[in-house]
MARPA-523553 format. One line per 2 residues: number of its first residue (from 1); for each residue x, y, z of N, C-alpha, C. Coordinates in steps of 0.05 Angstrom, whole numbers. Each point is the difference from the previous one (the first is absolute). Example, Ala and Ser with C-alpha at 12.3 -4.5 7.8 and 13.67 -1.06 7.14 Angstrom:
2
1> 264/-114/156/-18/24/0/18/24/0  -7/21/-14/16/24/1/-15/22/14
This chain:
287
1> 243/-1830/-1846/-20/19/0/17/24/-20  -16/1/-19/15/14/-28/11/27/8
3> 18/13/-13/5/30/10/-16/21/-5  -20/-10/-22/-25/21/-7/-20/2/19
5> -6/-22/18/-20/-2/20/14/18/31  24/-4/0/19/8/18/-1/35/-2
7> 4/7/-25/7/28/-11/-37/20/10  -18/-21/-9/-36/11/2/4/1/29
9> 5/-20/24/-2/-2/17/16/25/25  24/6/-10/13/28/12/-10/23/-15
11> -18/2/-18/-12/24/-16/-22/9/19  -13/-29/-1/-23/10/19/1/7/28
13> 24/-11/14/3/1/24/8/27/8  16/18/-24/11/20/1/-18/26/-6
15> -23/-12/-13/-26/20/-2/-15/5/22  -4/-20/18/-17/-9/26/17/28/21
17> 21/-6/-5/14/12/19/6/34/-8  0/4/-16/-4/31/-16/-30/8/8
19> -20/-19/-4/-25/3/2/-5/11/39  16/-19/6/-7/4/32/17/21/15
21> 18/7/-15/5/32/-2/-6/16/13  -11/1/-27/-21/24/-15/-23/2/16
23> -12/-25/3/-22/-2/29/4/16/27  24/-6/9/8/8/30/26/25/4
25> 3/2/-16/20/30/-4/-12/24/15  -30/9/-8/-11/21/9/-11/1/30
27> 0/-36/18/2/-3/21/22/3/17  21/-10/-10/33/-6/8/5/35/1
29> -1/11/-22/3/26/8/-12/20/16  -31/-7/5/-1/9/19/5/-5/38
31> 9/-18/-9/6/-15/28/32/8/5  5/2/-22/39/15/10/1/30/-9
33> -12/13/-11/-3/21/8/12/12/-28  2/-15/-20/5/13/-26/-14/12/-16
35> 5/27/-11/-8/25/-12/-24/5/19  4/2/26/-14/13/20/5/35/12
37> -19/12/-7/6/24/1/-18/12/36  21/14/7/-9/12/26/-3/22/11
39> -23/17/12/1/26/9/-8/3/23  9/19/10/-3/8/21/-17/22/12
41> -16/-1/18/-19/23/7/3/16/43  -1/25/-1/-2/2/33/-25/4/16
43> 8/-5/23/-35/-3/14/3/19/19  -10/22/6/0/21/26/-27/2/4
45> 6/8/34/-29/7/15/1/24/13  -11/22/-6/7/16/13/-25/2/27
47> 24/7/24/-13/2/26/-9/29/8  -16/1/1/-15/28/7/7/8/31
49> 10/24/5/2/12/35/-25/-7/12  6/-5/17/-32/3/23/6/19/23
51> -12/15/-5/-1/30/22/-2/-11/37  12/3/13/0/-9/34/-19/7/10
53> -7/-16/21/-15/10/17/0/0/34  -4/13/15/1/8/23/-13/-18/18
55> 12/-14/21/-23/-9/17/13/-6/25  -11/0/18/6/-4/32/14/18/14
57> -9/28/-4/17/20/9/-4/1/30  19/14/22/6/-14/28/20/18/12
59> -12/11/24/20/20/13/10/-12/27  30/7/7/-4/-4/32/2/25/11
61> -14/7/17/-10/24/19/25/12/5  7/24/12/22/12/-4/-4/24/25
63> 27/-6/21/-3/14/28/21/31/-4  -8/15/2/15/26/-10/31/-3/19
65> 13/7/-5/34/7/14/8/33/-1  2/-1/31/-1/26/14/23/12/-18
67> -5/20/-9/16/28/-11/5/-10/-29  -6/-28/-18/13/-13/-27/-14/-16/-1
69> 3/-10/-27/-10/-10/-19/-8/-27/8  -27/-10/-2/1/-39/0/-14/-10/-29
71> 13/-31/-6/-1/-4/-18/-24/-18/1  -15/-1/-17/-28/-12/-5/-3/-15/-19
73> -2/-25/-2/-5/-22/-22/-23/-6/-17  -4/5/-21/-20/-9/-19/10/-21/-17
75> -20/-22/8/4/-27/-18/-27/5/-21  6/-18/-25/-11/-10/-20/2/-12/-22
77> -19/-18/-12/11/-15/-11/-7/4/-37  15/2/-20/0/6/-27/0/-36/-14
79> -26/6/-8/-10/-33/-13/6/4/-39  26/-9/-7/-4/2/-33/13/-22/-11
81> -24/-5/-29/-1/-27/0/25/-3/-23  16/18/-3/27/-6/-12/26/-7/10
83> -13/-7/34/23/-6/15/9/19/20  7/-3/19/1/26/22/30/11/-10
85> 17/-7/-7/23/9/-13/-6/24/-21  -24/-1/-6/-10/28/-17/3/21/14
87> -1/-5/34/-7/29/11/21/3/15  8/26/2/24/8/12/-8/20/30
89> 3/-17/15/-11/11/33/15/22/4  21/13/-19/13/27/11/-14/14/-14
91> -21/3/-23/-11/13/-9/-18/10/12  -16/-21/20/-31/4/8/1/22/19
93> -18/11/15/-1/19/17/-29/0/12  3/16/28/-30/-2/17/5/30/11
95> -30/7/5/0/24/21/-25/-7/15  6/21/17/-29/-4/26/-12/31/2
97> -16/-2/1/-17/31/0/-14/2/22  -7/20/19/-17/9/17/-2/31/5
99> -23/6/5/-4/29/1/22/21/-16  -8/0/-26/18/15/-18/35/-5/-2
101> 6/-14/23/28/-9/-5/1/-27/-3  23/-3/-28/17/-24/-13/22/-14/9
103> 2/-14/4/34/-4/2/0/-23/-22  25/-9/-11/12/-15/-27/13/-15/10
105> 8/-21/-15/22/-25/5/27/10/-1  13/0/18/29/5/-2/13/-20/-22
107> 0/-26/-1/8/-21/-19/-16/-25/9  -10/-18/-22/-11/-23/3/17/-30/-11
109> -1/-17/12/9/-21/-4/-11/-28/-4  13/-26/-10/-13/-16/2/-8/-14/21
111> -23/-14/7/-13/-11/23/-4/-28/-9  35/-14/8/-4/-26/-10/-21/-28/15
113> -10/14/24/-13/-19/10/-28/-5/-10  -8/25/-25/-25/-8/-18/10/1/-37
115> 23/-6/5/15/-2/-32/3/-29/-7  -17/-3/-26/0/-29/-18/-19/3/-16
117> 3/-22/-16/-15/6/-30/-6/20/-16  -28/5/7/-6/28/-13/-16/19/22
119> 25/-1/21/-11/19/26/38/10/-1  -3/30/0/19/12/12/-15/15/22
121> 17/-4/28/-10/14/19/24/24/8  -15/20/12/14/29/-3/0/2/29
123> 19/19/9/2/9/27/13/30/-6  -23/25/11/7/20/-6/4/11/27
125> 19/16/-1/16/17/27/-11/32/4  -22/6/20/-9/31/-2/19/13/30
127> 7/23/-6/13/2/24/-25/29/5  -9/-6/27/-24/15/12/19/23/18
129> -7/24/3/6/19/15/-11/-11/29  19/12/18/-15/-5/37/-18/23/10
131> -19/21/-29/-27/15/4/-5/-7/-14  -4/-17/-13/-17/-14/-17/-25/-1/12
133> -22/1/-2/-28/-3/10/-1/-36/8  -7/0/28/-12/-30/0/-31/-7/-4
135> 6/-14/-13/-24/-15/-17/-14/-27/-8  -14/-11/0/-3/-29/-10/-9/1/-26
137> 2/28/-15/-16/-1/-26/23/17/-20  23/-7/3/21/6/-21/-13/-20/-28
139> -4/15/-24/-12/-20/-18/33/2/-17  -12/-28/-11/38/-12/-6/-20/-3/-31
141> 27/12/-19/2/-5/-32/24/-9/-6  -4/-24/-15/29/-16/-10/-2/2/-28
143> 21/-6/-21/11/3/-26/24/-13/-4  -5/-26/-20/15/-7/-13/4/-2/-30
145> 29/1/-14/-2/-4/-31/13/-24/-3  -6/-8/-32/20/-23/-2/14/5/-29
147> 11/-27/-11/23/11/-16/-10/21/-26  -26/-5/-10/-15/13/-19/-4/22/4
149> 4/13/26/-14/27/9/-29/-1/5  -18/-20/3/-19/-7/5/-6/7/33
151> -16/16/5/-5/11/37/-20/-16/9  2/-6/24/-21/-11/22/-8/16/23
153> -22/16/0/-1/14/29/-25/-12/16  9/10/18/-24/-6/28/-2/20/13
155> -30/15/3/-1/10/21/-28/-8/22  -4/-19/8/-22/-8/3/-3/7/29
157> -19/-12/22/1/8/25/18/-12/17  33/-11/-6/8/-4/26/18/19/4
159> 3/-1/31/8/23/16/18/-5/18  21/18/11/19/-4/14/-5/16/27
161> 2/-10/28/2/14/15/32/6/14  -8/32/10/27/9/12/-10/10/26
163> 14/-12/25/-2/4/19/-2/30/17  -1/0/24/5/29/5/17/0/19
165> 23/17/2/19/9/16/7/27/23  -8/1/27/1/19/12/25/5/16
167> 15/19/-19/27/10/13/3/25/-7  27/13/9/13/25/10/24/0/5
169> 17/18/-7/25/4/12/1/31/9  20/0/21/4/28/7/27/7/-19
171> 9/25/-6/13/7/-9/32/15/19  -10/4/18/10/16/24/6/-34/28
173> 27/-7/-5/5/-12/26/7/15/25  5/28/-2/-2/9/20/-7/35/0
175> -20/20/19/-2/15/-6/12/16/19  16/29/-1/19/10/12/-7/31/10
177> 0/9/14/-3/29/15/30/18/2  21/7/-23/23/7/9/-5/36/14
179> 26/-3/15/4/32/12/-22/14/6  -23/-20/23/-22/5/16/13/9/18
181> -19/28/15/10/14/24/-23/-5/21  2/-5/29/-17/-6/19/-20/22/-6
183> -28/-2/1/-19/21/3/-5/7/-26  14/-5/-23/-10/6/-25/-33/-11/-15
185> -14/9/-11/-13/-19/-9/-15/7/-29  -13/-15/-2/-3/-3/-41/22/-4/-10
187> 15/-20/8/24/-12/-8/-10/-22/-26  11/7/-28/0/-24/-19/22/-21/-3
189> -8/-20/9/21/-25/-11/14/1/-21  35/1/-2/9/7/-12/4/-14/-29
191> -5/-20/5/-11/-23/-30/-28/-3/-4  -17/14/14/-29/-3/-16/-1/3/-27
193> -19/-17/-13/-20/-9/12/9/-29/4  -19/-12/17/6/-33/-1/-28/-5/-16
195> 12/-23/-26/-14/2/-20/-11/-36/-3  -22/-4/-1/-9/-29/-3/-9/-5/-31
197> 13/-23/-11/-2/0/-28/-26/-35/4  -17/-1/-12/-13/-24/-4/16/-15/-16
199> 7/-26/7/11/-22/-15/-11/-19/-4  -29/-3/3/-8/-17/-10/-34/7/-24
201> -19/-14/4/-27/8/-14/-31/2/11  10/0/25/-15/10/20/-5/26/7
203> -19/17/6/-4/29/16/4/-3/19  5/26/10/-3/-1/33/-14/28/5
205> -23/-1/17/-13/23/3/-1/17/28  19/-10/19/9/7/14/26/-5/15
207> 20/20/14/26/-3/3/2/7/37  7/-10/17/4/11/26/28/-5/11
209> 2/10/20/33/2/3/-3/4/35  12/-19/6/6/-1/36/37/3/7
211> 6/24/12/18/13/12/10/-1/25  21/-5/9/12/-6/27/20/28/4
213> 7/-6/31/13/27/2/28/-1/-3  14/8/-12/30/5/2/17/4/22
215> 16/-9/9/12/2/20/37/7/3  12/13/15/28/5/0/8/-3/31
217> 10/-24/7/7/-1/26/-30/7/18  8/11/27/-39/7/6/-10/19/-13
219> 7/15/-19/-20/23/-8/-14/-17/-25  -24/16/-1/-19/-12/-17/-22/14/-22
221> 3/-3/-24/-19/15/-12/-22/-16/-10  -24/1/11/-23/-15/-9/-12/9/-25
223> -19/-28/-4/-6/-8/-23/-19/26/-14  -19/6/21/-16/26/-5/14/28/-4
225> 28/-1/-5/13/33/0/-2/-7/-32  -3/-29/-21/-4/12/-24/-28/-4/-9
227> 7/4/-18/-27/9/-22/0/-18/-34  -12/-11/-7/-7/-10/-27/-20/11/-20
229> 15/9/-25/-29/0/-12/-1/-8/-30  -10/-3/-22/0/-10/-27/6/22/-20
231> 5/30/16/7/17/-21/22/13/21  10/23/-16/26/8/13/-11/25/23
233> -15/-7/14/-10/22/23/3/-10/28  15/18/15/6/-6/33/-24/-14/8
235> -20/12/-7/-33/-5/17/-14/-30/-8  20/-19/13/-12/-24/-9/-12/-17/21
237> 7/-25/6/-15/-14/18/24/-12/24  -8/10/27/20/-6/18/7/-28/2
239> 27/-6/-7/8/-32/6/-10/-14/23  -7/-29/0/-17/-11/25/5/-31/-10
241> -16/-15/18/-3/-25/-10/-24/-3/-23  13/-11/-27/-21/-12/-21/-25/32/-7
243> 16/16/-2/-8/30/-17/-3/-9/-18  -26/14/-14/-16/4/-31/10/21/-9
245> 24/4/-23/4/14/-8/-24/15/-31  -3/22/20/-26/10/-21/14/6/-30
247> -22/-7/-20/4/4/-26/27/-16/-11  7/-20/14/26/-14/-12/-18/-25/-9
249> 11/-18/-25/-17/-24/-14/30/-6/-24  -6/-19/-7/11/-14/-17/-5/-16/-18
251> -14/18/-24/-1/-19/-21/23/-21/-14  -15/-14/-17/14/-14/-20/23/12/-9
253> 24/-2/-12/22/4/-9/2/34/6  13/2/28/-14/28/-6/22/10/33
255> 3/20/10/17/6/27/-13/16/12  2/1/26/-5/17/25/20/19/16
257> 0/20/-1/10/19/14/-4/5/39  19/-6/10/-9/7/31/26/15/7
259> -8/26/15/14/17/11/0/2/32  30/-4/8/-9/7/31/9/19/9
261> -7/17/21/-4/21/18/14/1/24  20/17/15/1/-9/26/4/38/8
263> -17/-4/34/8/20/20/12/-9/14  29/17/13/20/-12/9/-8/9/32
265> -10/-16/22/2/8/23/26/17/16  6/15/6/15/20/17/20/-16/19
267> 18/2/12/20/-13/26/10/-23/-12  8/-12/-25/10/-26/-10/25/4/-3
269> 15/-21/10/25/2/2/15/-3/-37  20/7/1/14/-6/-24/-6/-31/-14
271> 11/-14/-21/-1/-22/-5/-18/-8/-22  7/-35/-13/-24/-8/-15/-22/-14/9
273> -20/3/-1/-30/-7/6/-9/-23/-23  2/-19/9/-11/-21/-23/-23/-28/12
275> -17/-8/-19/-8/-25/9/27/-27/3  -18/-19/1/22/-28/7/-18/-28/-15
277> 10/-20/4/-19/-17/-24/-22/-9/15  -1/5/27/-26/3/25/-23/16/-16
279> 18/18/0/-27/32/-7/-3/15/-26  16/-14/-24/-5/10/-25/-24/5/-7
281> -10/20/-17/-21/12/-5/-12/-22/-17  -28/3/-2/-12/-20/-15/-27/17/-20
283> 5/-12/-30/-23/11/-15/-15/-20/-8  -27/-3/-12/-20/-24/-2/-20/17/-20
285> 2/-19/-22/-16/6/-23/-23/-23/3  -20/8/1/-31/-16/-2/-14/10/-29
287> -22/-29/-8/-12/3/-22/-23/2/9
């Protein structure tokens, strides 16, 4: 083959290669990123706050504790589609209302048995007074707030029962007549009055007294030598067995004073006259 033909073939081959490179360069550039320009952009989604709702309000009934407060628990569910963590249980509140009286929660906390998913269980504690009225109709109101300050309230027909407690105390454990002389009349007890305190939420309409004789050796002061009255008046009822004290009663959250008077017979020997464990005087209150 002549050198001229070889040169023509070589040049033809070079031309084909150049042509092919020209044809496939854009494809190769795209495949390998040559001359590629990149731009980035953001994507965001705004989740709006969902106000909470309250469901499942319930209460355990309460029984008064004599002379002090009783903790009553109000339970309720707070549903929040943003999740239960959006509701802070310590910011919740509850109250109960009856006959114009309202008692509010002292504290609220998570009630774990009801908490999960989109539901926050809440346990609110209300301290009821011993004298708060007994009823099955204490109306319950509850409130919850979420992280965006959206508020849920519920004041539906749910009620709480507060039971009845009949109880009273005596302020004096002893009634004394000091420096009494035989034959003296109209003697007032040195530490009168005897005070009855109603320490429950039930009212008493009647108060009775049962008295016994006082002894000192063989000498006796009969129960009938004493009188008792609801006012500071010696003209009371003679003490005996289960004697109704006229005018004495004990309403809720109140006191009743009782006054004891003595007419001493003559001829008594010196000494201390007293009752004992089997002859102590008894006061009974009835509703």
